[in-house]
Backbone as a ProteinNet text record, in pm:
[ID]
protein_1_A
[PRIMARY]
MADNFEIDGFVKQRKELEALMMSNPAMEQKVQKIIRTVLMTARRKISGEAKSAMQADPRQAYKAVKTAVYRQILGGSVSILNKRHAGAMSLYEPQRKLREGQRGGNRVPRSDRTTQVMSYQGADRAFILRFLNAGTGQRTAGTRNGGLHGSRGAIRARNFFVNSSHRYMQQAAEQLTSLIDELIKKEIA
[TERTIARY]
25745.2	25700.4	25573.8	25566.2	25448.9	25326.7	25346.7	25233.6	25173.4	25256.2	25209.6	25124.9	25163.7	25087.8	24949.5	24943.6	24816	24724.1	24778.9	24697.4	24645.6	24731.1	24686.8	24576.3	24589.8	24487.1	24355.8	24365.2	24245.8	24176.4	24254.4	24197.3	24128.7	24190.5	24131.8	24000.3	23997.3	23874.8	23765.5	23804.6	23706.3	23644.9	23725.6	23674	23580	23614.7	23528.1	23393.1	23396.6	23272.2	23187.7	23251.6	23178.1	23114	23181.1	23125.1	23000.3	22993.5	22877.9	22761.9	22785.8	22680.4	22577.3	22455.1	22347.1	22358.9	22447	22469.3	22547.4	22606.2	22675.3	22570.4	22559.2	22455.3	22463.1	22583.6	22597.8	22538.5	22564.8	22511.4	22359.2	22309.9	22165.7	22094.7	22154.2	22096.1	22094	22199.7	22204.7	22096.3	22076.4	21974.3	21835.4	21812.9	21682.8	21654.3	21756.9	21739	21698.4	21760.4	21724.5	21579.9	21541.4	21404.2	21305.3	21335.9	21247	21231.8	21340.5	21337.8	21251.5	21270.7	21196.3	21047.3	21015.4	20874.7	20808.4	20880.5	20823.3	20791.3	20874.6	20847.4	20721	20710.4	20590.6	20467	20479.9	20367.7	20319.1	20412.7	20376.6	20297	20339.3	20270.6	20132.6	20122.8	19993.9	19899.6	19951.9	19871.3	19817.6	19897.5	19851.6	19738	19747.4	19638	19511.4	19526	19410	19346.2	19428.7	19377.8	19300.4	19350.8	19282	19156.3	19142.4	19023	18903.3	18926.9	18818.3	18792.1	18664.3	18631	18666.3	18630.3	18659.3	18712.3	18814.2	18875	18913.6	18815.4	18846.3	18923.6	18913.7	18985.4	19107.2	19153.4	19280.3	19296.7	19199.8	19206.7	19321.1	19365.9	19474.8	19602.1	19614.6	19732.9	19733.1	19626	19614.5	19690.4	19750.5	19835.1	19960.7	19990.7	20103.9	20206.1	20326.4	20434.3	20482.7	20543.8	20606	20733.7	20843.1	20968.7	20987.3	21002.9	21011	21146.5	21146.6	21271.3	21337.2	21259.5	21315.7	21367.8	21296.2	21339.3	21354	21430.4	21446.7	21326.3	21253.8	21136.7	21045.7	20930.9	20835	20705.1	20610.6	20480.5	20422.4	20328.6	20248.6	20104	20024.8	19888.1	19793.6	19665	19562.2	19493.2	19572	19521.2	19526.6	19451.9	19450.1	19583.6	19617.2	19733.9	19699.9	19799.6	19774.4	19714.7	19755.7	19707.9	19653.3	19545	19485.9	19572.4	19574.9	19651.1	19564.7	19597.4	19523.1	19382.7	19289.1	19149.9	19124.1	19028.1	18992.3	18865.8	18853.3	18732.3	18648.1	18668.9	18600	18449.5	18376.3	18229.7	18186	18106.2	18066	17983.4	18001.7	17930.8	17783.3	17694.1	17550.3	17510.8	17426.4	17380.2	17228.2	17178	17033.7	16981.9	16864.9	16798	16722.7	16686.9	16610.1	16480.4	16453	16330.5	16333.4	16442.8	16450.9	16488.3	16421.8	16459.2	16588	16682.1	16812.5	16829.2	16925.5	16965.6	16903.1	16974.9	16926.4	16850.5	16732.8	16650.7	16694	16777.3	16824	16962.6	16983.3	17116	17222.2	17341.3	17452.6	17503.1	17525.3	17573.6	17722.9	17771.9	17914.5	17998.9	17950	18023.7	18033.5	17926	17928.6	18029.7	18030.3	18126.7	18269.6	18291.1	18424.5	18470.1	18383.7	18420.7	18442.8	18362.7	18379.7	18508.4	18565	18685.8	18813.4	18803.5	18921.9	18973.9	19104.4	19165.2	19291.3	19322	19447.9	19472.5	19581.2	19624.6	19525.5	19434.8	19336.3	19215.3	19210.8	19093.1	19117.2	19195	19220.6	19092.4	18998.1	18871.7	18797.5	18812	18748.9	18811.9	18943.5	19010	18967.2	18948.9	18903.6	18761.1	18672.7	18536.6	18541.6	18622	18629.8	18692.2	18790.9	18858.5	18767.2	18703.4	18623.8	18476.4	18429.4	18288.2	18207.9	18080.5	17992.7	17861.8	17786.1	17649.6	17560.2	17431.4	17337.5	17356.7	17372.2	17394.9	17268.1	17237.9	17121.2	17162.2	17083.4	17109.6	17015.5	17054.1	16964.5	16987.8	17099.7	17120.4	17172.7	17221.3	17279.3	17174.7	17102.4	17004.5	16861.5	16842.5	16708.9	16641.6	16714.3	16654.3	16634.2	16706.5	16697.3	16662	16604.5	16581.2	16598.9	16682.5	16699.9	16807.7	16803.6	16901.2	17013.1	17134.9	17251	17317.2	17255.8	17309.3	17420.7	17488.4	17599.3	17719.3	17836.8	17959.3	18011.2	18031.7	18082.3	18233.2	18281	18423	18505.9	18614.4	18702.3	18831.4	18866.7	18983.5	19112.3	19130.5	19252.1	19373.6	19356.1	19471.5	19532.4	19451	19502.1	19587	19534.9	19606.6	19732.1	19718.9	19833.8	19939.4	19898.9	19998.7	20080	20014.8	20088.8	20190.1	20146	20234.2	20352.3	20324.8	20432.1	20521.5	20469.1	20555.6	20649	20603.8	20692.9	20807.8	20772.6	20876.1	20970.3	20915.2	20996.8	21093.5	21048.7	21135.2	21252	21222.2	21329	21427.8	21375	21460.5	21543.9	21483.8	21555.6	21671.4	21648.6	21754.6	21871.9	21843.1	21953.1	22025.6	21952.3	22016.4	22102.9	22060	22142	22266.1	22252.1	22369.3	22469.1	22419.8	22508.8	22577.3	22503.3	22560.8	22672.5	22650.3	22753.2	22876.7	22857.3	22971.6	23050	22975.6	23039.5	23117	23061.4	23127.6	23251.5	23248	23364.8	23478.9	23445.4	23549	23624.1
27440.7	27385.7	27454.9	27588.6	27663.7	27626.5	27599.7	27560.7	27429.2	27335.7	27205	27221.4	27310.7	27334.7	27391.8	27488.4	27547.7	27444.3	27357.1	27253	27155.8	27115.3	27025.2	27089.2	27218.7	27289.3	27297.6	27320.8	27327.2	27191.5	27084.7	26949.4	26917.1	26956.5	26931.7	27007.7	27135.3	27213.8	27155.2	27109.9	27051.6	26926.2	26841.9	26720	26754.7	26858.6	26901.4	26951.5	27028	27077.3	26963.1	26866.4	26751.5	26670.3	26663.2	26590.9	26661.7	26794.7	26870.8	26871.2	26833	26837.1	26727.1	26754.5	26658.2	26538.6	26546.5	26429.9	26322.2	26359.1	26264.4	26188.8	26055.6	25979.7	25991.5	26000	26010.1	26141.9	26250.1	26380	26382.5	26321.6	26317	26240.6	26130.9	26053.6	26135.2	26209.8	26292.1	26399.8	26462.4	26566.4	26505.5	26387.9	26322.1	26284.8	26245.9	26214.7	26340.4	26452.9	26579.5	26615.7	26598.7	26629.1	26542.1	26413.7	26320.7	26364.6	26401.4	26444.8	26570.5	26667	26792.9	26768.2	26683.2	26654	26577.8	26489.8	26416.2	26511	26610.8	26710.7	26789.5	26830.5	26903.5	26815.2	26687.7	26593.9	26579.9	26569.6	26557.1	26679	26797	26919.4	26929.8	26896.2	26902.2	26798.3	26682.5	26576.8	26622.4	26695.4	26750.9	26850.5	26932.4	27026.4	26949.3	26840.6	26759.2	26698	26652.6	26591.8	26693.8	26816.2	26918.8	26970.4	26947.5	26992.2	26901.4	26783.3	26688.2	26679.5	26672.5	26659.2	26519.9	26418.6	26280.7	26208.9	26128.6	26056.4	25916	25828.6	25697.2	25606.3	25631.6	25546	25614.7	25721.2	25787.6	25831.3	25904.7	25954.5	26054.5	26118.6	26215.3	26151.3	26020.9	25950.9	25939.4	25983.7	25970.9	26079.7	26174.1	26272.2	26198.1	26203.9	26125.6	26213.1	26161.2	26231	26146.2	26212.7	26144	26219.5	26147.3	26205.2	26155.5	26249.3	26214.7	26153.5	26060.5	25994.8	26065.9	26105.1	26162.5	26304.7	26383.5	26520.1	26535.4	26633.1	26656.1	26733.2	26674.9	26739.2	26636	26681.4	26591.4	26664.6	26594	26653.2	26595.8	26670.4	26625.4	26635.9	26528.6	26529.6	26450.8	26461.6	26380.2	26293.5	26243.9	26154.1	26010.9	25922.4	25782.5	25715.2	25619.3	25535.8	25437.7	25377.3	25282.6	25152.3	25109.8	24982.4	25003.3	24935.4	24945.4	24870.7	24920	24856.7	24761.1	24747.1	24656.2	24709.7	24618	24656.1	24668.3	24750.9	24776.5	24699.6	24663.3	24598.8	24698	24826.3	24932.3	24922.6	24937.2	24939.9	25068.6	25154.6	25280.1	25256.2	25344.2	25331.4	25367.7	25287.4	25313.2	25408.9	25504.5	25601.2	25593	25515.5	25497.8	25574.9	25634.3	25700.2	25594.7	25628.7	25539.1	25499.4	25369.6	25319	25310.4	25351.5	25348.3	25207.6	25160	25031.8	25050.2	24964.1	24982.3	24902.7	24941.7	24865.7	24915	24895.1	24930.5	24810.2	24832.1	24720.3	24674.7	24754.1	24718.9	24656.7	24539.2	24476.6	24564.6	24560.8	24639.6	24577.4	24659.8	24609.6	24579.5	24501.8	24468.5	24593.9	24686.6	24810.4	24895.2	24901.6	24975.8	24913	24781.6	24711.3	24740.1	24741	24768.7	24909.2	25008.8	25147.5	25166.8	25100.2	25112.8	25048.3	24955.9	24886.4	24962.7	25070.1	25149.3	25216.7	25223	25282.3	25357.8	25461.4	25533.8	25589.2	25545.5	25599.7	25571.9	25476.2	25444.2	25536.6	25629	25715.1	25856.1	25865.1	25995	26056.4	25972.8	26026.5	26104.5	26064.2	26137.5	26276.5	26284	26414.3	26504.6	26447.6	26528.7	26579.3	26495.2	26539.6	26654.7	26640	26743.7	26872	26857.9	26974.1	27051.5	26982.2	27048.3	27061.3	26980.7	26982.1	26898.2	26881.6	26806.6	26881.8	26842.5	26892.6	26810.5	26821.3	26742.1	26595.1	26510.4	26367.3	26289.5	26189.9	26106.1	25959.9	25878.9	25735	25664.3	25543.8	25460.2	25463.7	25514.4	25522.7	25392.9	25297.9	25176.1	25070.7	25020	24914.2	24961.3	25085.9	25139.8	25097.1	25032.3	24983.4	25090	25199.3	25306	25438.2	25525	25661.1	25750.7	25852.7	25943.1	26044.8	26152.2	26258.7	26236.5	26252.7	26238.8	26373.9	26481.2	26615	26651.4	26759.7	26808.7	26831.4	26823.7	26851.9	26986.1	27079.6	27210.6	27200.2	27279.2	27278.6	27338.2	27271.9	27322.5	27381.5	27349.3	27406	27401.5	27300.5	27291.6	27259.6	27180.2	27133.7	27246.1	27327.1	27435.2	27530.5	27572.4	27669.5	27609.6	27493.2	27435.9	27385.2	27326	27274	27387.7	27496.8	27610.6	27663.9	27682.9	27737.1	27644	27515.2	27422.1	27385.8	27392.7	27368.6	27487.6	27608.9	27725.7	27707.3	27664.6	27639.2	27528.7	27424.7	27313.2	27360.1	27448.9	27500.2	27579.8	27660.7	27737.3	27644.7	27543.8	27447.5	27368.9	27332.5	27258.3	27340.5	27467.6	27555.4	27560.1	27578.9	27587.4	27453.1	27342.2	27211.4	27178.8	27218.4	27195.3	27283	27407.1	27493.2	27431.2	27376.6	27309.9	27189.7	27112.7	26996.1	27037.2	27143.5	27191	27238	27311.4	27357.1	27238.7	27136.2	27017.3	26940.1	26933.1	26861.9	26933.7	27065.9	27144.5	27134.7	27135.4	27135.5	27004.3
4582.8	4708.5	4758.7	4743.3	4787.7	4705.2	4573.4	4488.5	4535.6	4578.9	4625.9	4752	4842.3	4965.3	4933.4	4840.6	4803.2	4740.3	4659	4595.6	4700.8	4796.3	4902.2	4986.3	5016.9	5093.8	5017.3	4886.9	4803.1	4797.4	4785.1	4779.9	4912.9	5022.6	5154.7	5170	5129.5	5138.3	5048.9	4932.1	4840	4900.8	4963.6	5028.1	5142.9	5220.1	5330.2	5278.1	5168.8	5110.7	5054.4	4990.9	4937.1	5049.2	5165.7	5279.7	5333.4	5315.3	5362.7	5263.6	5140.4	5038.8	5062.7	5020.9	5039.8	4946.2	4846.4	4760.2	4835.1	4947.7	5033.2	5116	5100.1	5171.1	5324	5378.4	5523.9	5574.4	5503.8	5543.6	5527.5	5420.8	5398.1	5510.3	5556	5666.8	5795.2	5820	5940.6	5938.4	5822.7	5811	5823.8	5763.8	5777.2	5922.9	5996.1	6138.1	6215.7	6181.4	6246.6	6212.5	6085.7	6043.7	6121.1	6132.8	6205.6	6351.5	6415.5	6555.6	6572.1	6483.3	6491.1	6466.2	6368.1	6339.2	6453	6517.8	6630.8	6746.6	6767.5	6870.8	6834.9	6709	6664.8	6676.4	6640.8	6649.6	6793.2	6886.4	7028	7074.7	7033.7	7074.7	7010.2	6881.7	6812.2	6870.1	6902.5	6963.9	7098.9	7175	7302.1	7282.9	7176.8	7145.5	7108.9	7034	6996	7120.2	7212	7335.7	7417.6	7423	7501.7	7431.4	7300.5	7227.8	7253.2	7311	7336.3	7485.9	7522.4	7664.1	7714.5	7638.2	7675.8	7552.3	7571.3	7459.9	7506.4	7533.3	7589.7	7495	7364.1	7268.8	7209.7	7271.8	7244	7098	7046.8	6909.3	6891.4	6998.8	6987.8	6934.4	6944	6893	6741	6675.4	6530.3	6454.2	6522.9	6455.5	6411.5	6281.6	6231.6	6161.2	6149.9	6080.4	5964.2	5867.5	5754.5	5719	5704.7	5658	5515.1	5421.6	5280.4	5246.8	5152	5111.2	4994	4895.3	4773.2	4793.9	4872.4	4900.2	5051	5093	5236.4	5286.9	5380.4	5436.8	5499.1	5542.3	5604.7	5630.9	5693.9	5721.8	5849.7	5905.9	6019	5972.9	5990.6	5938.4	6028.4	5995.5	6061.7	5956.2	5862.4	5759.8	5812.7	5748	5791	5763.4	5848.7	5824.7	5712.8	5654.6	5546.1	5596.1	5713.6	5767.3	5907.7	5937.6	6071.1	6171.4	6292.3	6399.4	6479.3	6606.3	6694.6	6720	6731.9	6756.6	6906.3	6940.8	7079.7	7115.8	7240.1	7289.7	7368.9	7342.8	7416.3	7394.8	7501.2	7497.7	7565.7	7496.9	7560.4	7686.1	7783.3	7909.5	7891	7948.2	7940.1	8051.7	8018.2	8117.1	8123	8213	8225.6	8346.1	8326.7	8439	8518.8	8640	8726.9	8657	8646.8	8586.9	8435.1	8373.5	8228.3	8181.4	8076.2	8017.3	7939.3	7958.7	7894.8	7768.4	7692.5	7575.1	7447.7	7340.2	7208.4	7153.4	7101.3	7051.9	6912.7	6846.1	6711.7	6723.5	6664	6672.2	6606.3	6661.5	6610.8	6480.3	6378.8	6249.6	6258.2	6163.1	6158.2	6138.4	6056.4	6031.3	6158.5	6236.5	6362.7	6457.7	6465.4	6550.8	6504.8	6373.7	6319.9	6356.2	6335.6	6365.3	6514.5	6597.5	6742.4	6790.9	6712.8	6756.5	6721.7	6641.9	6610.3	6736.9	6747.5	6867.2	6829.3	6903.9	6890.6	6752.1	6688.9	6560	6447.9	6465.2	6361.2	6365.6	6459.3	6473.9	6417.5	6311.2	6248.1	6196.1	6153.8	6102.2	6210.9	6336.5	6447	6459.3	6448.4	6456.7	6341.2	6223.4	6110.4	6133	6191.1	6224.4	6323.9	6428.1	6530.4	6475.7	6389.2	6334.4	6238.7	6145.6	6042.4	6078	6174.1	6208.4	6109.5	6136	6047.1	6031.7	5931	5917.8	6009.3	5989.3	6069	6034.2	6136.2	6114.2	6148.7	6066.2	6091.2	6093.3	6159.5	6166	6069.4	6027.9	5950.2	5801.8	5756.4	5612.2	5552.3	5630.7	5573	5539.5	5635.5	5610.4	5628	5665.3	5682.8	5810.8	5902.7	6026.9	6132.4	6122.9	6223	6156.8	6235.3	6189.1	6309.9	6295.4	6407.5	6381.8	6455.8	6444.2	6545	6500.7	6589.4	6615.8	6568.3	6594.6	6498.8	6528.2	6446.8	6537.9	6481.3	6556.1	6506.7	6599	6558.3	6533	6438	6402	6515.3	6550.2	6657.2	6602.4	6479	6409.7	6491	6572.1	6652.3	6566.9	6460.7	6383.6	6300.5	6237.8	6152.8	6235.9	6349	6432.4	6494.1	6557.4	6627.3	6529.9	6417.4	6323.5	6263.5	6230.7	6174.4	6275.2	6398.2	6502.4	6529.9	6547.5	6584.2	6466	6344.2	6228.7	6206.1	6239.3	6234.6	6333.6	6454.8	6555.2	6508.7	6446	6397.7	6289.2	6201.4	6095.5	6154.4	6255	6320.7	6390.9	6458.8	6527.7	6427.2	6314.5	6210.7	6155.9	6132.8	6082	6178	6306	6403.7	6418.7	6413.7	6426.6	6305.1	6186.3	6066.3	6070.2	6118.8	6135.6	6231.6	6343.3	6439.6	6375.8	6295.3	6228.2	6132.8	6057	5962.7	6037.1	6147.4	6227.4	6283.1	6327.1	6383.8	6275	6155.5	6046.1	5998.3	5999	5954.4	6054.5	6182.1	6286.8	6293.3
[MASK]
+++++++++++++++++++++++++++++++++++++++++++++++++++++++++++++++++++++++++++++++++++++++++++++++++++++++++++++++++++++++++++++++++++++++++++++++++++++++++++++++++++++++++++++++++++++++++++++

């Protein structure tokens, strides 16, 4: 009779351990949900750092910080890479700043490519965040059709993404560890 009790207890413990293993689809989904939650928190904080790194952001480039939760392995990332598909286009028109007596307007018609780039908004403006993060060399106008010639200056590197992403991903890893520990305790109980 005592042998039967020990075997039943062993079978019960084995089932509990199998329920905690990542080969169990239900447990894997729960952990992926925790990863998604933690990454979204980190994304929000990094996006806030990006917003504060810019003086003016009328087309909301700070929204271009994106997250990815991996399917094959447990994990994810936060990046400022381009999305696969463009979202809604913006009708934003930059404000003109004319001095008293100054003739207004650009005498060169706007190209289709310029119109396309100006219509990007929010999550589609990751390239702007990369320019601000890494900086640029001296920029010139007129390289496409040869209609313009002029200097557009340089953008100095602000390095906001490297610093903030490292800090907030460290916090996310610590939070993920504690949340997975809580999940395991809850599953065992």
